[in-house]
C-alpha positions in Angstrom: -14.3 11.4 13.3 -10.6 12.5 14.8 -9.5 8.4 14.1 -10.7 8.6 10.8 -8.6 11.4 10.1 -6.1 10.5 11.3 -6.3 7.1 10.2 -6.6 8.9 6.6 -3.0 10.9 6.9 -1.1 7.9 7.6 -2.8 6.7 4.3 -2.5 9.1 2.3 1.0 10.3 3.6 0.2 14.4 3.7 -2.3 16.4 4.0 -2.1 17.9 0.6 -2.7 14.2 -1.2 0.1 14.4 -2.7 2.7 11.5 -2.1 5.4 12.4 -4.6 7.7 15.1 -5.0 5.7 16.2 -8.3 2.0 17.6 -7.5 0.4 18.7 -10.9 1.8 21.6 -12.9 0.6 25.3 -13.1 -1.2 26.3 -16.5 2.7 28.6 -16.3 4.1 24.8 -17.7 1.4 24.1 -19.9 3.0 22.0 -22.4 0.2 21.2 -25.5 -0.4 17.4 -26.2 1.1 15.5 -28.5 -1.3 13.2 -29.5 -0.1 11.7 -32.6 -3.6 8.8 -33.8 -6.3 8.5 -33.7 -8.4 8.8 -29.7 -11.8 8.8 -28.5 -12.9 11.6 -25.7 -15.2 8.6 -24.9 -14.3 5.6 -22.4 -15.9 2.9 -24.2 -17.1 1.5 -20.8 -19.6 2.7 -19.0 -20.0 2.8 -15.4 -23.5 3.6 -13.9 -23.8 6.6 -11.1 -25.2 3.7 -9.4 -21.8 1.7 -8.9 -20.3 4.5 -7.0 -23.4 5.8 -4.9 -22.2 4.9 -1.3 -18.6 6.2 -2.5 -17.1 7.9 0.7 -15.2 11.2 0.3 -11.9 13.1 1.8 -11.8 16.8 2.5 -10.4 17.4 -0.7 -13.3 14.7 -2.2 -11.5 12.0 -3.6 -13.2 8.5 -2.6 -11.2 5.9 0.1 -11.7 2.9 -1.1 -15.0 0.3 -0.1 -13.4 -2.6 -0.1 -14.6 -4.8 2.2 -13.2 -5.8 5.5 -11.1 -3.0 5.9 -10.4 -1.4 9.3 -8.7 1.6 8.6 -9.2 4.1 5.8 -7.6 4.1 2.4 -7.3 5.7 -0.6 -8.1 2.9 -4.0 -6.5 4.3 -7.0 -8.1 2.2 -9.2 -11.4 3.6 -7.4 -10.2 7.0 -7.8 -9.1 6.3 -11.4 -12.8 4.4 -13.0 -14.6 7.0 -10.6 -13.2 10.1 -12.7 -13.5 8.3 -16.3 -16.9 7.9 -14.8 -17.2 11.6 -14.0 -15.6 12.2 -17.9 -18.2 10.5 -20.0 -21.0 12.0 -18.4 -19.4 15.3 -18.8 -19.4 14.4 -22.6 -23.2 13.1 -21.9 -24.8 15.9 -20.1 -22.3 18.2 -20.3 -22.4 19.2 -16.7 -19.3 21.6 -15.8 -19.3 19.8 -12.4 -18.6 16.4 -14.0 -15.5 17.4 -16.3 -13.6 18.8 -13.1 -14.5 15.9 -11.2 -12.5 14.1 -14.0 -9.7 16.7 -13.4 -9.5 16.3 -10.2 -9.0 12.5 -10.4 -6.4 12.8 -13.0 -4.7 15.4 -10.6 -4.6 12.8 -7.9 -3.0 9.9 -9.6 -0.4 12.7 -10.9 0.4 14.0 -7.4 0.8 9.9 -6.1 2.5 8.7 -8.8 5.3 6.8 -7.1 9.0 5.4 -7.6 8.3 1.3 -7.8 11.3 -1.1 -7.5 13.4 1.7 -8.2 13.2 1.9 -11.9 9.7 2.3 -12.5 6.6 4.1 -12.0 3.0 3.2 -10.6 -0.2 3.3 -8.3 0.6 0.9 -5.1 -2.0 -0.1 -2.9 -1.9 0.4 0.4 -3.9 -1.7 2.6 -4.0 -5.8 2.5 -5.8 -8.3 -0.4 -6.6 -11.1 2.2 -8.0 -14.0 -0.3 -4.4 -13.7 -2.4 -2.6 -13.1 0.6 -0.7 -10.2 -0.8 0.7 -7.0 1.6 0.8 -3.7 0.6 2.4 -2.5 -0.7 1.2 -3.7 -3.9 0.8 -3.0 -7.9 -2.7 -3.7 -10.2 -2.9 -3.9 -14.1 -6.1 -3.0 -13.5 -5.1 0.5 -11.8 -1.9 1.3 -14.7 -4.9 0.2 -17.7 -7.1 2.5 -15.9 -4.8 5.4 -14.4 -3.2 5.7 -18.2 -7.0 5.8 -19.8 -7.7 8.8 -17.7 -5.0 10.5 -18.3 -4.7 10.5 -21.6 -8.8 11.5 -22.1 -7.4 14.5 -19.5 -4.5 15.3 -21.5 -6.7 15.4 -24.3 -9.7 17.7 -23.4 -7.4 19.8 -21.6 -4.3 20.0 -24.8 -2.0 19.9 -21.4 0.8 17.2 -22.2 2.1 17.1 -18.7 -0.8 14.3 -18.2 1.0 12.7 -20.4 4.3 12.7 -19.2 3.1 10.2 -16.6 1.1 8.6 -18.4 4.7 7.3 -20.1 6.0 6.7 -16.4 3.4 4.3 -15.6 3.4 2.5 -19.0 6.9 0.9 -18.5 5.3 -1.8 -15.7 3.2 -3.5 -18.9 6.8 -4.5 -20.9 8.2 -5.9 -17.5 7.9 -9.8 -15.7 5.6 -10.3 -12.8 9.1 -11.4 -10.9 11.2 -8.0 -11.5 8.0 -6.3 -10.3 5.7 -5.6 -12.9 2.7 -6.5 -14.5 3.1 -8.6 -17.0 2.5 -12.7 -16.6 1.8 -15.6 -18.9 -1.4 -17.8 -19.5 -0.5 -21.9 -19.1 0.4 -22.2 -22.8 2.4 -19.2 -22.5 0.1 -16.6 -23.6 0.7 -12.7 -22.6 -1.5 -11.4 -19.8 -1.1 -8.9 -17.0 -1.7 -9.5 -13.2 -4.5 -8.0 -11.1 -3.3 -9.5 -8.0 0.3 -10.0 -8.0 -0.2 -12.9 -5.1 1.8 -16.5 -4.8 -0.5 -17.4 -6.8 -1.3 -16.7 -10.4 -4.5 -15.7 -10.3 -4.8 -14.1 -14.2 -8.3 -12.2 -13.1 -10.7 -11.8 -15.6 -12.2 -7.7 -14.9 -8.3 -6.2 -14.1 -7.0 -8.3 -17.7 -10.0 -6.7 -19.5 -9.1 -3.5 -18.1 -5.5 -3.3 -18.7 -5.4 -4.1 -22.6 -7.8 -1.5 -23.6 -5.6 0.5 -21.6 -2.6 -0.4 -23.6 -4.6 0.0 -26.8 -5.4 3.3 -26.1 -1.6 4.3 -25.6 -1.5 2.6 -29.5 -3.6 4.7 -30.2 -3.5 7.8 -28.7 0.6 8.0 -29.8 0.9 5.9 -32.5 3.0 3.4 -30.6 3.6 0.0 -33.1 5.3 -1.7 -29.5 2.1 -0.7 -28.2 0.3 -2.5 -30.7 2.1 -5.0 -30.8 1.9 -5.5 -26.7 -1.9 -5.0 -27.8 -1.9 -7.7 -31.0 -0.7 -10.5 -28.5 -2.6 -9.7 -25.5 -5.8 -9.7 -27.9 -4.6 -13.1 -29.1 -3.5 -15.0 -26.5 -7.0 -14.1 -24.5 -8.8 -15.5 -27.2 -7.1 -18.3 -26.9 -7.2 -19.2 -23.5 -11.5 -17.9 -22.7 -12.6 -21.2 -22.5 -10.1 -21.2 -19.2 -12.5 -19.2 -17.4 -15.4 -21.2 -18.3 -17.2 -23.4 -15.5 -20.5 -25.7 -16.6 -21.6 -23.5 -18.0 -20.8 -20.2 -15.3 -17.7 -17.7 -15.6 -15.3 -18.4 -12.5 -13.6 -14.8 -11.7 -10.2 -15.5 -12.4 -8.0 -18.2 -12.6 -6.7 -19.1 -9.2 -7.0 -22.5 -7.8 -10.2 -22.0 -5.7 -12.6 -22.3 -8.8 -15.0 -18.8 -7.4 -18.1 -18.1 -9.2 -18.1 -15.0 -10.6 -21.1 -12.8 -9.6 -23.5 -11.6 -12.0 -22.6 -8.3 -11.9 -19.0 -8.9 -12.3 -20.1 -11.1 -15.6 -22.3 -8.1 -16.4 -18.9 -6.4 -16.3 -17.1 -8.8 -18.2 -19.5 -9.1 -20.9 -19.1 -5.5 -21.7 -15.7 -5.4 -21.8 -15.2 -8.3 -24.3 -18.1 -6.2 -25.9 -15.9 -3.2 -26.6 -12.5 -5.0 -27.1 -13.8 -6.8 -29.8 -15.2 -3.9 -31.8 -12.0 -2.4 -31.0 -10.2 -4.7 -33.0 -13.0 -6.0 -34.8 -13.2 -9.7 -33.1 -16.0 -11.9 -33.4 -14.8 -14.1 -31.4 -14.9 -12.0 -28.2 -18.5 -11.3 -29.3 -19.5 -14.6 -29.6 -18.1 -15.1 -26.3 -19.8 -12.5 -24.8 -23.3 -12.9 -26.5 -22.5 -16.9 -25.1 -21.9 -15.9 -21.9 -24.5 -13.2 -21.2 -27.2 -15.7 -23.0 -26.1 -18.5 -19.9 -26.5 -16.3 -17.1 -30.6 -15.2 -18.5 -31.4 -19.2 -18.5 -33.5 -20.2 -15.9 -32.4 -24.1 -16.3 -29.2 -22.2 -14.7 -30.6 -20.2 -11.9 -30.9 -22.9 -9.4 -27.2 -24.1 -10.2 -25.1 -20.4 -10.2 -27.5 -19.9 -6.5 -26.1 -23.0 -4.9 -22.6 -22.3 -6.4 -22.6 -19.0 -4.8 -23.7 -19.6 -2.1 -20.8 -22.3 -1.5 -18.4 -19.4 -2.4 -19.8 -17.3 0.2 -20.0 -20.2 2.0 -16.2 -21.7 1.9 -14.5 -17.7 1.8 -17.3 -16.3 4.8 -14.3 -15.3 6.9 -11.8 -13.8 4.5 -12.8 -10.5 4.5 -14.3 -9.7 7.9 -12.7 -7.2 10.2 -10.5 -8.3 12.9 
């Protein structure tokens, strides 16, 4: 157990769990939130408790990364933000006060671990390797930024505390910076706007990560009544609609647009279609809803079951050594 603690402390940077110089502010410094527009306290995507049931936690009840193949303990800001949003939604559903404080605790970790990035910006860098995409730490992800922003806006809203908004403003800037400049902005082949989840040597345009990022931008636009973010959101939605067919693979879905053409798992398909339903309703785009319904039907069709099994087994064989612990 002592080895695990040593590994964690090296990963996190300090025992209190804060890697920058601005831990969460106390109530003496609190300023009212500056929400300007319509904003839903409930996060539109829902995880289940089962998704988080195998998490391990440190002594401060912050979850460790559950990425396959890790040989040491490491924090995953994407997971921490998602866990916070899940607990926030559960608090709204059942009123259990522990859920609210868990969401607040995850938000405080994010505030305390926001770091300078590329000398000009702010992000939550990930500090472990991503072997499939050949990414070495530190690296950033649009999914991390999107989920974290969504959580921090809700905590600011519920607690009426502008300090969380300050962190959001810092983190949001990366959605205006291209990947080659250290940001999250990428492009589809037709030039359409997208956001990168795994900024490696080859563009990936991961489906799930891009969708979570777009939701984060939608919430920025509505919370602050920002025309700039509204323009970015509209552009990202139009690009998504124009490129949905690129993710189809007779008749299944691809995880991303990486040349490997890996088939999305049933869990990933469920996540993608639910996120498309969310976005379709938020922006009243019937085409997103139609694609989501079609893909859900494809995966419930018995005629496709054997083909799906063969494809996923082949993918598992092709990449069987990628995430093995060394």
